[in-house]
Backbone bond lengths (Angstrom), bond angles and torsions (degrees), N, CA, C in turn:
res aa  C-N    CA-C-N  psi(-1)  N-CA   C-N-CA  omega(-1)  CA-C   N-CA-C  phi
1 A - - - 1.479 - - 1.563 109.45 -
2 N 1.395 115.90 -45.38 1.377 118.03 175.53 1.503 116.64 -62.68
3 R 1.378 114.82 -39.16 1.476 116.99 178.09 1.488 110.60 -66.07
4 S 1.285 119.29 -41.09 1.500 119.76 -177.06 1.597 107.73 -65.43
5 T 1.287 112.38 -37.08 1.614 115.98 179.23 1.456 105.20 -62.08
6 E 1.413 122.55 -48.00 1.366 123.79 -171.69 1.490 112.01 -63.82
7 E 1.305 118.85 -30.77 1.496 127.90 -172.80 1.550 107.02 -83.45
8 R 1.293 121.74 0.14 1.429 117.92 173.90 1.475 113.99 -106.62
9 F 1.342 120.35 142.11 1.401 126.17 -177.62 1.464 110.84 -94.07
10 L 1.218 123.37 132.91 1.348 129.49 171.34 1.507 117.12 -93.53
11 L 1.406 118.52 103.24 1.365 123.77 -179.76 1.552 114.20 -85.53
12 L 1.267 122.76 108.67 1.380 121.06 -174.30 1.472 113.46 -73.47
13 G 1.387 116.77 -25.02 1.490 121.79 -175.91 1.446 112.60 49.89
14 F 1.369 114.27 -129.75 1.471 117.37 -173.91 1.571 108.11 -111.32
15 S 1.372 118.61 34.57 1.413 123.17 178.41 1.429 114.57 -68.74
16 D 1.398 117.23 -15.93 1.578 119.99 178.65 1.632 101.85 -86.70
17 W 1.265 121.53 -0.76 1.499 124.81 178.14 1.521 106.12 -124.59
18 P 1.348 116.61 63.62 1.483 115.08 -177.23 1.496 115.07 -60.04
19 S 1.374 118.33 -42.37 1.461 122.07 179.43 1.492 113.24 -64.63
20 L 1.336 116.65 -18.91 1.525 120.70 -176.20 1.506 108.70 -88.56
21 Q 1.467 122.32 -24.48 1.339 123.91 -167.74 1.579 113.87 -60.84
22 P 1.373 119.71 -41.04 1.412 113.23 -177.94 1.585 112.26 -68.75
23 V 1.356 116.91 -31.67 1.507 118.00 175.21 1.498 107.33 -62.79
24 L 1.315 119.11 -50.52 1.449 127.01 -176.11 1.545 107.39 -57.14
25 F 1.291 116.16 -47.72 1.490 115.38 179.62 1.490 117.37 -61.22
26 A 1.420 115.60 -33.54 1.470 116.53 172.27 1.491 112.30 -71.88
27 L 1.384 117.16 -38.38 1.422 115.48 -179.13 1.543 115.03 -71.73
28 V 1.251 119.44 -36.32 1.400 123.26 171.24 1.521 118.98 -60.27
29 L 1.413 110.27 -43.61 1.454 118.59 177.97 1.602 109.88 -68.30
30 L 1.256 117.92 -37.77 1.382 120.38 174.00 1.518 114.83 -61.15
31 C 1.393 113.13 -49.05 1.471 120.19 179.82 1.512 111.61 -62.72
32 Y 1.303 114.73 -37.67 1.541 120.77 177.44 1.561 112.10 -59.73
33 L 1.414 110.94 -47.67 1.442 115.89 -178.92 1.553 113.67 -65.48
34 L 1.375 108.22 -39.24 1.535 112.44 174.07 1.484 115.72 -61.32
35 T 1.328 109.86 -45.08 1.539 118.34 177.64 1.576 111.85 -55.88
36 L 1.316 121.50 -51.67 1.410 127.97 178.92 1.467 109.87 -61.60
37 T 1.337 117.63 -52.92 1.456 121.53 179.02 1.503 117.23 -59.12
38 G 1.391 112.08 -53.64 1.485 116.52 178.26 1.421 119.30 -60.02
39 N 1.479 115.49 -43.29 1.404 118.92 -173.89 1.659 108.56 -76.36
40 C 1.293 116.64 -40.12 1.488 120.92 175.01 1.530 109.17 -61.56
41 A 1.244 117.90 -42.46 1.625 118.36 179.41 1.602 108.01 -63.28
42 L 1.298 113.19 -38.02 1.513 117.41 -174.58 1.582 105.83 -72.16
43 V 1.257 119.86 -40.05 1.629 118.28 173.20 1.363 112.13 -61.15
44 L 1.378 118.83 -44.84 1.470 128.76 -178.77 1.534 110.39 -55.40
45 L 1.423 114.96 -51.26 1.398 123.42 178.70 1.562 110.08 -55.99
46 V 1.291 114.43 -55.81 1.500 116.85 -177.19 1.448 115.66 -60.36
47 M 1.409 116.18 -34.16 1.468 117.60 -176.48 1.530 107.45 -79.36
48 R 1.313 123.00 -25.85 1.481 121.68 -174.13 1.567 108.59 -88.47
49 D 1.315 118.32 -30.11 1.511 119.79 -162.69 1.539 105.52 -101.86
50 P 1.292 120.77 110.80 1.544 121.84 -176.18 1.519 107.78 -62.27
51 R 1.363 122.25 -27.65 1.399 121.96 -178.75 1.521 115.64 -65.36
52 L 1.407 115.02 -18.39 1.506 118.34 179.45 1.506 108.31 -102.70
53 H 1.383 118.51 17.32 1.494 115.84 175.63 1.488 107.82 -86.68
54 T 1.224 122.04 66.99 1.403 132.66 175.80 1.622 109.97 -118.28
55 P 1.351 120.18 161.93 1.384 124.60 -176.53 1.556 109.82 -61.88
56 M 1.325 120.41 -36.78 1.380 119.24 179.43 1.549 113.33 -59.55
57 Y 1.382 113.96 -47.78 1.388 114.21 -175.45 1.513 111.32 -81.01
58 Y 1.339 117.41 -20.13 1.570 119.71 171.75 1.517 107.88 -62.11
59 F 1.415 118.36 -45.10 1.490 117.85 179.84 1.495 112.09 -69.86
60 L 1.393 116.64 -30.14 1.425 122.16 -178.72 1.596 109.26 -68.77
61 C 1.249 117.14 -35.93 1.420 121.62 171.32 1.586 114.11 -53.03
62 H 1.390 107.11 -51.12 1.540 115.13 -179.04 1.468 109.50 -61.41
63 L 1.394 119.96 -37.05 1.387 130.04 -174.42 1.631 101.46 -67.02
64 A 1.282 121.68 -45.91 1.393 130.24 -178.14 1.576 109.08 -60.10
65 L 1.357 117.13 -43.57 1.438 118.22 -176.09 1.539 109.58 -75.85
66 V 1.330 118.76 -34.35 1.428 123.46 171.48 1.453 112.67 -59.34
67 D 1.301 117.44 -46.31 1.534 124.28 -179.31 1.524 109.83 -59.26
68 A 1.415 113.64 -49.67 1.418 119.48 -179.54 1.533 115.12 -58.74
69 G 1.333 111.58 -44.44 1.553 117.29 -178.50 1.492 106.82 -72.91
70 F 1.429 122.79 -39.77 1.511 121.60 179.76 1.389 114.38 -57.23
71 T 1.382 115.35 -46.63 1.459 121.17 173.29 1.524 119.79 -60.57
72 T 1.326 112.80 -42.51 1.566 121.92 179.86 1.599 103.50 -66.57
73 S 1.231 119.56 -31.50 1.572 114.53 178.80 1.567 112.54 -68.79
74 V 1.269 113.39 -19.80 1.485 118.86 -178.05 1.427 122.02 -103.06
75 V 1.401 114.15 -45.13 1.473 122.46 -167.28 1.558 115.73 -66.79
76 P 1.373 119.18 -45.50 1.422 115.52 -175.34 1.649 115.43 -58.12
77 P 1.367 117.94 -45.29 1.479 114.41 173.23 1.560 111.47 -66.64
78 L 1.255 117.49 -34.34 1.447 119.63 179.32 1.562 110.69 -64.73
79 L 1.315 122.86 -42.55 1.326 122.90 170.48 1.511 120.36 -61.68
80 T 1.375 117.06 -34.09 1.401 126.99 167.24 1.540 115.61 -55.85
81 N 1.429 107.05 -46.65 1.459 116.05 -178.63 1.498 112.28 -68.14
82 L 1.392 118.93 -36.44 1.373 126.45 -178.59 1.632 113.52 -71.27
83 R 1.385 113.45 -18.63 1.383 117.45 -177.25 1.640 107.49 -85.82
84 G 1.230 117.18 -19.37 1.482 118.06 -174.73 1.584 108.96 -146.23
85 S 1.370 111.32 -143.82 1.496 114.50 -178.39 1.508 110.08 -88.94
86 A 1.380 110.68 -158.09 1.441 116.75 -178.31 1.587 111.49 -57.91
87 L 1.301 116.57 151.48 1.475 123.95 -179.60 1.461 109.57 -104.37
88 R 1.422 114.28 140.08 1.446 122.57 175.37 1.573 108.31 -104.95
89 L 1.304 112.98 128.39 1.505 120.06 171.80 1.512 114.39 -118.14
90 P 1.199 116.85 135.64 1.623 116.95 175.44 1.603 104.34 -67.81
91 R 1.334 109.56 153.75 1.487 115.66 179.49 1.551 111.48 -51.84
92 G 1.329 115.56 -43.86 1.434 118.37 -177.25 1.539 113.14 -58.23
93 G 1.455 112.68 -45.40 1.440 117.25 177.67 1.479 115.67 -68.23
94 C 1.386 115.92 -26.61 1.507 118.35 176.47 1.484 110.75 -73.84
95 M 1.339 117.75 -38.76 1.468 121.38 174.86 1.498 114.13 -64.34
96 A 1.359 112.68 -38.07 1.527 117.69 -178.39 1.581 111.10 -66.12
97 Q 1.397 108.00 -40.97 1.489 113.90 179.66 1.551 108.72 -65.93
98 L 1.268 118.69 -44.80 1.508 126.96 176.45 1.535 106.97 -52.73
99 C 1.328 116.35 -49.37 1.530 117.31 -175.01 1.436 111.82 -68.35
100 A 1.297 118.69 -40.93 1.458 122.24 -176.35 1.641 111.00 -70.59
101 S 1.221 112.64 -41.40 1.546 113.57 177.71 1.469 111.46 -71.84
102 L 1.223 117.07 -39.66 1.557 123.19 175.82 1.609 111.40 -57.44
103 A 1.385 112.34 -43.98 1.437 120.20 -174.82 1.541 108.66 -65.76
104 L 1.334 111.60 -49.16 1.508 117.16 -174.81 1.580 110.40 -71.04
105 G 1.331 112.95 -43.05 1.551 119.62 174.84 1.586 112.79 -55.77
106 S 1.331 112.09 -45.61 1.456 114.72 178.32 1.385 117.38 -68.67
107 S 1.405 115.34 -34.27 1.512 120.73 -179.47 1.492 105.47 -69.56
108 E 1.278 123.49 -34.23 1.513 126.51 179.95 1.465 102.85 -68.88
109 C 1.291 130.50 -37.56 1.435 128.33 177.91 1.469 113.35 -60.41
110 V 1.418 113.09 -40.75 1.540 110.82 -178.46 1.523 107.12 -86.94
111 L 1.232 122.36 -27.84 1.502 120.82 175.16 1.522 114.38 -64.37
112 L 1.232 117.53 -37.08 1.501 126.76 174.96 1.610 108.94 -57.67
113 A 1.430 111.73 -43.85 1.424 120.67 176.40 1.493 110.65 -65.79
114 V 1.230 118.67 -41.55 1.533 119.70 -179.14 1.457 108.95 -70.16
115 M 1.291 121.04 -33.76 1.506 123.05 -179.56 1.585 105.50 -70.49
116 A 1.223 119.53 -34.46 1.500 122.06 -179.87 1.538 105.90 -68.78
117 L 1.356 123.10 -35.63 1.453 123.61 -178.58 1.438 107.22 -71.26
118 D 1.429 121.42 -32.47 1.447 123.78 178.68 1.442 113.04 -72.05
119 R 1.418 118.17 -38.93 1.427 120.04 172.58 1.466 113.62 -63.44
120 A 1.377 119.63 -40.53 1.434 119.98 175.07 1.560 115.66 -59.39
121 A 1.288 109.13 -45.11 1.413 117.30 -178.77 1.664 109.64 -58.20
122 A 1.411 112.87 -39.44 1.421 117.23 -174.36 1.479 114.49 -75.94
123 V 1.390 114.45 -29.06 1.521 122.52 179.12 1.461 111.37 -84.68
124 C 1.348 119.31 -40.85 1.514 127.87 -167.96 1.564 105.29 -86.31
125 H 1.350 121.46 -38.65 1.407 119.48 -173.44 1.628 110.04 -133.41
126 P 1.360 115.01 65.21 1.477 119.04 -168.37 1.571 108.63 -65.47
127 L 1.306 119.56 -36.13 1.460 122.53 175.44 1.481 116.23 -60.09
128 R 1.246 117.17 -39.04 1.480 128.29 -176.01 1.521 111.26 -95.82
129 Y 1.305 116.90 -1.82 1.487 116.10 -171.09 1.539 114.55 -62.15
130 A 1.357 116.19 -38.83 1.454 119.25 -176.78 1.522 110.30 -63.42
131 G 1.419 116.37 -36.98 1.463 121.59 174.95 1.487 111.60 -64.76
132 L 1.412 115.97 -49.46 1.394 119.39 -177.34 1.436 118.17 -60.82
133 A 1.376 115.60 -43.61 1.418 122.61 -174.52 1.551 108.46 -97.41
134 S 1.231 115.33 59.06 1.553 120.58 178.41 1.534 112.16 -65.27
135 P 1.279 119.11 149.59 1.468 123.33 177.16 1.618 106.81 -50.03
136 R 1.364 118.14 -50.43 1.377 119.99 -174.97 1.558 113.67 -57.71
137 L 1.388 113.81 -37.72 1.460 121.21 -173.94 1.669 102.35 -71.10
138 C 1.341 111.74 -43.57 1.545 113.14 -175.41 1.530 110.04 -64.26
139 R 1.233 116.67 -35.68 1.401 118.96 -179.98 1.501 111.33 -68.23
140 A 1.338 116.88 -37.84 1.493 121.01 174.71 1.453 116.17 -65.40
141 L 1.389 114.49 -35.17 1.412 116.88 -177.28 1.579 109.40 -79.20
142 A 1.373 116.70 -29.74 1.317 117.56 176.47 1.573 114.95 -68.80
143 C 1.339 112.09 -38.50 1.507 117.76 173.88 1.496 112.87 -63.39
144 T 1.425 112.79 -40.90 1.412 116.53 175.71 1.619 114.36 -59.11
145 S 1.279 115.65 -34.98 1.440 120.45 175.56 1.504 109.10 -61.92
146 W 1.350 118.94 -48.75 1.456 118.23 -174.79 1.504 112.88 -71.20
147 L 1.366 114.65 -36.77 1.501 120.43 -178.17 1.480 108.48 -69.83
148 G 1.367 118.88 -42.65 1.447 122.71 173.11 1.526 113.39 -52.78
149 G 1.232 114.58 -49.64 1.580 116.96 177.97 1.446 111.41 -64.32
150 L 1.321 120.42 -43.98 1.498 118.19 179.54 1.441 109.88 -64.78
151 T 1.378 122.31 -40.44 1.461 119.48 -176.74 1.517 112.25 -69.07
152 N 1.276 118.91 -38.37 1.495 122.07 174.03 1.470 110.15 -58.09
153 S 1.298 116.68 -50.72 1.464 126.53 178.30 1.487 111.77 -49.67
154 A 1.345 110.98 -62.13 1.490 120.76 179.85 1.522 112.47 -49.45
155 A 1.291 114.02 -50.40 1.501 117.86 -177.34 1.446 110.90 -65.43
156 Q 1.361 126.62 -43.17 1.451 123.29 -178.84 1.405 113.44 -74.72
157 T 1.402 120.48 -34.12 1.371 124.25 -175.83 1.668 106.03 -68.85
158 A 1.339 111.95 -41.59 1.573 116.95 -179.67 1.500 110.20 -63.94
159 L 1.338 115.26 -47.01 1.488 118.13 173.22 1.549 113.82 -50.70
160 L 1.291 112.99 -51.59 1.478 118.17 -178.05 1.638 111.37 -64.24
161 A 1.240 114.41 -44.53 1.490 121.81 -179.61 1.438 112.30 -59.74
162 A 1.338 113.02 -31.54 1.578 116.36 178.98 1.396 115.83 -77.82
163 R 1.346 120.33 -4.28 1.457 123.09 -170.69 1.521 103.13 -109.24
164 P 1.356 118.53 142.21 1.440 124.16 176.34 1.490 107.59 -72.76
165 L 1.352 116.17 143.14 1.517 120.20 178.80 1.508 105.71 -113.45
166 C 1.216 116.95 135.45 1.505 123.14 -174.89 1.506 112.64 -88.11
167 A 1.312 114.53 141.23 1.496 118.96 179.31 1.538 108.23 -72.97
168 P 1.328 117.01 160.22 1.511 126.22 -6.17 1.563 106.30 -76.85
169 L 1.391 112.58 141.66 1.427 123.01 178.43 1.600 106.16 -77.24
170 Q 1.250 118.38 72.92 1.487 119.83 -173.66 1.543 106.65 -127.33
171 L 1.379 111.70 123.31 1.493 112.70 177.05 1.494 113.58 -113.60
172 D 1.296 118.12 136.69 1.434 120.37 177.67 1.474 104.77 -88.27
173 H 1.340 119.32 71.27 1.412 127.76 -171.45 1.454 110.41 -159.49
174 F 1.370 119.28 161.74 1.451 121.98 172.10 1.490 117.73 -98.73
175 I 1.406 113.49 -8.05 1.500 120.73 175.32 1.461 104.73 -136.96
176 C 1.403 106.86 161.68 1.506 114.89 170.61 1.456 116.39 -79.71
177 E 1.366 117.27 82.15 1.404 123.89 -165.56 1.539 106.63 -103.54
178 L 1.412 113.82 144.16 1.431 118.92 -170.59 1.574 115.96 -52.72
179 P 1.382 122.01 -49.72 1.416 118.79 175.91 1.449 120.89 -55.90
180 A 1.391 111.64 -36.81 1.519 115.77 178.26 1.496 111.34 -72.64
181 L 1.384 117.87 -37.93 1.508 119.13 176.06 1.432 112.88 -68.50
182 L 1.285 122.07 -34.80 1.433 122.78 178.97 1.560 111.12 -65.69
183 K 1.261 120.01 -17.94 1.585 118.61 179.55 1.540 106.77 -80.78
184 L 1.390 113.25 -12.65 1.454 109.26 174.40 1.592 116.59 -97.16
185 A 1.275 115.80 3.19 1.412 122.58 177.79 1.541 108.44 -65.31
186 C 1.367 112.82 135.98 1.506 122.42 -176.87 1.614 105.64 -68.78
187 S 1.287 113.04 159.15 1.508 116.36 -171.52 1.539 115.49 -71.22
188 G 1.280 116.65 -27.52 1.500 119.65 179.63 1.539 116.40 -60.46
189 G 1.213 117.57 109.26 1.495 119.82 -178.37 1.521 112.49 70.29
190 R 1.286 116.55 19.89 1.585 118.37 179.39 1.448 114.36 -66.07
191 D 1.398 113.45 -43.71 1.522 117.06 -176.69 1.549 109.63 -61.22
192 T 1.321 116.24 -36.86 1.516 114.97 -175.89 1.489 110.58 -70.40
193 I 1.294 121.86 -39.30 1.408 127.01 -178.80 1.630 108.34 -69.99
194 E 1.239 113.83 -38.12 1.456 116.25 177.23 1.522 110.81 -61.23
195 R 1.297 114.40 -44.50 1.545 119.77 -173.31 1.505 104.31 -66.49
196 Q 1.444 120.25 -41.52 1.537 122.15 -179.54 1.461 108.19 -62.20
197 M 1.331 118.36 -46.10 1.463 116.80 -174.94 1.529 112.45 -74.27
198 F 1.325 116.48 -32.37 1.491 120.81 173.13 1.516 112.13 -55.68
199 A 1.317 110.06 -47.94 1.480 115.85 178.32 1.495 113.06 -64.10
200 A 1.270 125.20 -36.45 1.413 126.01 172.55 1.597 110.55 -60.23
201 R 1.323 112.05 -48.30 1.505 115.29 174.54 1.484 118.09 -58.66
202 V 1.385 111.83 -40.13 1.467 111.18 175.51 1.566 113.11 -62.70
203 V 1.349 118.16 -39.90 1.360 118.86 177.41 1.533 115.27 -59.73
204 I 1.334 117.21 -47.28 1.371 119.80 -168.76 1.657 108.44 -79.37
205 L 1.263 113.55 -14.31 1.523 118.01 176.57 1.392 116.48 -101.44
206 L 1.346 120.21 -42.85 1.365 128.06 -169.90 1.614 109.34 -81.91
207 V 1.318 114.80 -44.67 1.457 118.32 -177.15 1.521 111.69 -63.64
208 P 1.344 120.24 -43.55 1.514 117.59 173.96 1.515 108.42 -65.55
209 S 1.271 119.35 -37.14 1.501 125.45 -171.43 1.562 102.15 -62.61
210 T 1.374 118.41 -45.28 1.424 120.26 -175.73 1.625 108.60 -67.17
211 V 1.320 112.20 -36.78 1.660 113.06 178.49 1.534 106.78 -60.91
212 I 1.376 114.36 -43.53 1.450 120.38 -176.30 1.565 110.28 -55.12
213 L 1.292 107.94 -56.07 1.560 115.52 -176.71 1.465 106.84 -60.73
214 A 1.286 126.25 -47.19 1.323 123.34 -176.70 1.639 112.98 -61.78
215 S 1.365 112.02 -37.90 1.476 119.89 178.35 1.484 110.24 -62.60
216 Y 1.301 116.02 -46.37 1.464 122.10 -176.70 1.598 110.55 -77.55
217 G 1.268 118.44 -20.81 1.465 124.44 167.10 1.507 106.98 -59.72
218 A 1.421 116.06 -57.68 1.439 123.03 -178.80 1.547 111.28 -56.98
219 V 1.306 118.26 -41.96 1.416 126.70 177.57 1.479 112.95 -59.77
220 G 1.428 115.28 -48.27 1.492 119.96 176.32 1.510 112.07 -58.88
221 H 1.306 115.54 -41.34 1.379 118.75 -176.69 1.575 110.58 -70.32
222 A 1.317 119.02 -35.85 1.340 123.62 175.76 1.533 115.03 -64.25
223 I 1.341 113.57 -42.86 1.488 121.02 179.98 1.612 110.16 -67.03
224 W 1.378 114.28 -38.38 1.366 123.13 -176.99 1.604 107.93 -64.26
225 S 1.349 115.60 -32.70 1.492 120.76 -175.61 1.566 107.57 -86.49
226 M 1.266 119.03 -10.27 1.513 119.59 177.86 1.547 111.56 -63.99
227 R 1.400 118.45 143.78 1.367 116.69 177.08 1.511 110.22 -100.85
228 S 1.290 119.69 -23.16 1.403 132.44 -179.12 1.443 115.11 -80.87
229 S 1.368 122.66 111.87 1.419 122.73 -178.57 1.593 108.64 -66.28
230 G 1.312 120.83 -30.23 1.435 119.99 173.86 1.559 114.13 -63.37
231 G 1.323 113.58 -36.21 1.504 122.92 177.13 1.483 109.93 -66.65
232 R 1.250 116.37 -41.18 1.500 121.75 173.80 1.570 116.43 -59.66
233 R 1.371 108.27 -49.34 1.482 113.73 173.33 1.493 115.00 -53.47
234 K 1.333 113.17 -50.01 1.461 120.28 -173.35 1.550 104.75 -62.11
235 A 1.374 119.21 -49.05 1.424 118.69 -177.62 1.600 116.16 -62.40
236 V 1.347 114.07 -35.87 1.440 118.93 176.12 1.637 107.64 -68.62
237 G 1.313 117.07 -38.32 1.479 119.20 -178.99 1.520 108.91 -66.98
238 T 1.414 117.06 -33.80 1.421 118.63 179.25 1.472 115.19 -62.35
239 C 1.372 109.92 -39.89 1.538 118.18 -171.60 1.536 115.20 -96.87
240 G 1.352 114.52 -16.79 1.410 120.21 -172.11 1.531 114.50 -63.39
241 S 1.341 117.13 -41.23 1.542 118.44 175.34 1.401 111.89 -62.54
242 H 1.427 118.34 -48.21 1.492 115.55 -176.06 1.435 112.25 -68.35
243 L 1.335 119.26 -30.68 1.548 117.37 -179.51 1.630 108.59 -67.63
244 T 1.408 113.93 -34.19 1.499 113.61 -177.75 1.476 109.00 -70.68
245 A 1.369 115.34 -36.21 1.502 116.20 -179.11 1.659 108.01 -70.54
246 V 1.257 117.43 -36.91 1.477 118.66 172.29 1.478 115.84 -56.95
247 C 1.291 115.32 -47.08 1.568 121.96 -178.63 1.522 109.31 -62.26
248 L 1.345 116.27 -45.61 1.454 119.23 -177.25 1.576 104.87 -62.69
249 F 1.295 118.63 -53.78 1.522 116.74 -171.34 1.449 115.61 -67.99
250 Y 1.427 113.49 -48.74 1.443 116.99 -173.88 1.513 110.69 -71.67
251 G 1.307 122.83 -34.04 1.331 125.48 179.11 1.567 111.39 -51.46
252 S 1.316 118.80 -54.37 1.394 124.47 -176.42 1.549 113.63 -78.46
253 A 1.265 117.31 -26.06 1.509 122.12 -176.04 1.553 100.93 -78.97
254 I 1.220 122.00 -44.45 1.534 123.39 -179.64 1.438 109.69 -61.12
255 Y 1.351 117.28 -44.94 1.536 118.13 176.98 1.485 111.80 -57.06
256 T 1.382 117.31 -44.44 1.436 122.51 -175.00 1.523 111.45 -66.22
257 Y 1.351 117.99 -48.22 1.408 122.01 -161.18 1.541 115.63 -105.76
258 L 1.375 116.63 -13.26 1.463 118.18 -179.48 1.527 112.31 -110.10
259 Q 1.492 115.32 41.51 1.383 118.44 173.41 1.417 109.29 -131.34
260 P 1.237 122.63 144.15 1.534 127.82 -175.36 1.591 108.29 -55.58
261 T 1.427 113.88 142.00 1.458 118.27 -174.25 1.473 109.60 -57.93
262 H 1.370 119.85 -37.85 1.450 127.50 -173.16 1.506 113.56 -65.88
263 S 1.363 115.70 -23.00 1.495 121.66 178.43 1.549 111.56 -106.52
264 Y 1.348 115.43 3.97 1.490 115.42 175.66 1.533 116.24 -71.26
265 N 1.217 117.42 122.37 1.516 119.48 -178.16 1.477 110.92 -95.94
266 Q 1.333 120.49 109.65 1.464 120.83 -164.84 1.609 109.74 -74.64
267 G 1.331 111.48 -28.47 1.608 112.06 176.89 1.488 109.15 -65.12
268 R 1.348 120.21 -47.59 1.507 122.60 -173.22 1.670 100.56 -75.21
269 G 1.315 118.18 -42.55 1.464 117.66 -174.97 1.524 113.80 -56.60
270 K 1.278 118.55 -36.96 1.575 116.87 -178.12 1.540 108.13 -67.15
271 F 1.321 120.58 -32.62 1.473 116.17 -179.22 1.540 111.30 -71.43
272 V 1.459 115.08 -35.29 1.357 114.77 174.97 1.493 113.13 -67.81
273 S 1.425 118.00 -37.37 1.492 115.40 -179.18 1.505 107.75 -71.49
274 L 1.273 121.22 -27.36 1.545 122.00 173.66 1.497 108.92 -54.87
275 F 1.363 113.49 -40.58 1.554 114.13 -173.74 1.539 110.96 -71.44
276 Y 1.330 119.08 -44.04 1.400 119.87 -170.30 1.592 110.84 -85.67
277 T 1.383 115.70 -15.65 1.467 119.13 -179.59 1.556 110.73 -94.69
278 V 1.342 115.60 -30.63 1.467 117.76 -168.17 1.617 105.56 -115.45
279 V 1.311 115.05 -51.27 1.506 116.08 -169.80 1.527 113.50 -82.93
280 T 1.263 118.10 -39.53 1.558 117.03 179.00 1.545 112.86 -65.36
281 P 1.422 122.13 -38.41 1.502 118.25 178.22 1.536 110.22 -65.94
282 A 1.388 119.72 -21.32 1.441 120.70 -177.10 1.549 106.59 -84.03
283 L 1.337 115.05 -30.21 1.435 119.34 178.92 1.497 115.39 -74.14
284 N 1.396 115.41 -34.08 1.485 117.27 -173.15 1.513 117.57 -52.41
285 P 1.367 117.87 -48.36 1.425 125.06 176.24 1.504 112.01 -49.75
286 L 1.348 114.24 -47.12 1.505 117.83 175.92 1.496 116.78 -67.23
287 I 1.279 115.19 -38.72 1.499 120.35 174.75 1.477 112.98 -55.50
288 Y 1.263 113.33 -46.54 1.460 124.42 -170.91 1.581 113.76 -77.22
289 T 1.391 112.71 -20.35 1.441 117.13 -172.82 1.542 116.20 -110.21
290 L 1.423 116.93 -36.59 1.384 125.86 -174.70 1.631 113.68 -47.41
291 R 1.360 112.13 -43.74 1.476 119.91 -175.11 1.469 108.17 -104.06
292 N 1.343 122.47 7.03 1.438 124.78 -170.94 1.535 111.87 -100.64
293 K 1.396 120.85 101.26 1.367 119.82 -177.64 1.603 114.20 -64.58
294 E 1.244 115.71 -33.18 1.399 118.80 -176.49 1.585 110.06 -62.87
295 V 1.267 113.21 -48.66 1.553 118.69 -177.95 1.540 106.93 -67.06
296 K 1.334 123.29 -33.41 1.432 123.16 -179.18 1.507 107.71 -73.09
297 E 1.194 120.81 -39.03 1.539 127.90 179.67 1.599 104.27 -66.37
298 A 1.346 118.33 -41.87 1.478 118.49 -177.80 1.527 109.51 -69.42
299 A 1.330 114.44 -36.91 1.498 119.76 175.22 1.515 111.01 -61.08
300 R 1.321 118.82 -45.10 1.468 123.62 178.07 1.538 110.26 -62.12
301 R 1.334 116.45 -44.26 1.508 115.94 -179.17 1.535 112.12 -67.36
302 L 1.347 112.36 -33.00 1.568 111.41 176.14 1.448 114.96 -71.44
303 L 1.375 117.76 -36.42 1.440 120.48 177.00 1.477 113.23 -65.70
304 G 1.424 111.84 -39.58 1.490 124.93 -179.19 1.612 107.81 -60.96
305 S 1.343 117.29 -42.43 1.408 122.46 -174.47 1.531 108.32 -76.09
306 L 1.412 118.70 -31.76 1.464 120.23 -178.39 1.578 104.52 -75.89
307 G 1.310 122.22 -40.31 1.385 126.81 175.00 1.532 109.83 -54.47
308 R 1.373 115.25 -49.29 1.485 113.05 -179.21 1.506 114.79 -66.42
309 T 1.324 114.03 -36.43 1.519 120.29 173.62 1.489 110.27 -54.67
310 Q 1.338 118.70 -46.05 1.394 119.29 -176.78 1.481 114.32 -75.33
311 A 1.359 118.99 -28.08 1.408 122.03 173.36 1.502 115.29 -62.86
312 R 1.371 114.28 -39.92 1.451 121.03 172.54 1.531 118.09 -54.05
313 H 1.303 108.15 -38.32 1.523 117.56 -175.85 1.531 109.65 -87.88
């Protein structure tokens, strides 16, 4: 009995904010429904409309799938937590959630960098773009994003799982997130494992960030060199949505993962985590569609075809 108790993690969630829990429950549920509806609708539009069979929308489909999976790995236990008191998770369940959320979050890091490269190719080399962004290369880059996320997640989860965690196994968080779990690592060899895992986080966050900055540096130079104001507006419109999504995701992720464990504030960290795991995936479909004429026209065509089909019946 003692062993089974020790092997269960107590997630405090937002139990220290009891008056805030009903509001958070409604907000999280709304964001989750928006995430699933928006991202699934986006994937459906791209799959059904041949005019959207381009590299940009191909990568956007993968981003929608990542966002839907990422939020799904977090929201169900969070909603359970918000309905009552603290949540208990077995060690295996906690490690599984960590592995899934890390894999999908890391895949999004790489995928956003791939999308930045795609936008840079479209703006800087418009005449060669069709040859540069071949279907074969797009598939390879998408697979690289998924494999990179899985590899990073497997490495970090394995490193953490191999280390003993000291009681009490209590997390002031709503998910089994890496910085919060590292605070439970026992002192023996703790510094070494922290350095190894910090290096892995630096690679998965800073390397894609560097690619994104370099890509948008090239885009900025290309836009500055354009003589046509119409061309500039089109280029800015092409990149603006992606840049907004990058700032929302990377800002909170870098804050969470690129600070030393000893200075990580779990109370503040769980609100930041709530933003990038629940709110940002709900905003992404809106960011990519509100100012996108092609997606709006595809939605109108789909609704029109559905209306005609119903009229025939």
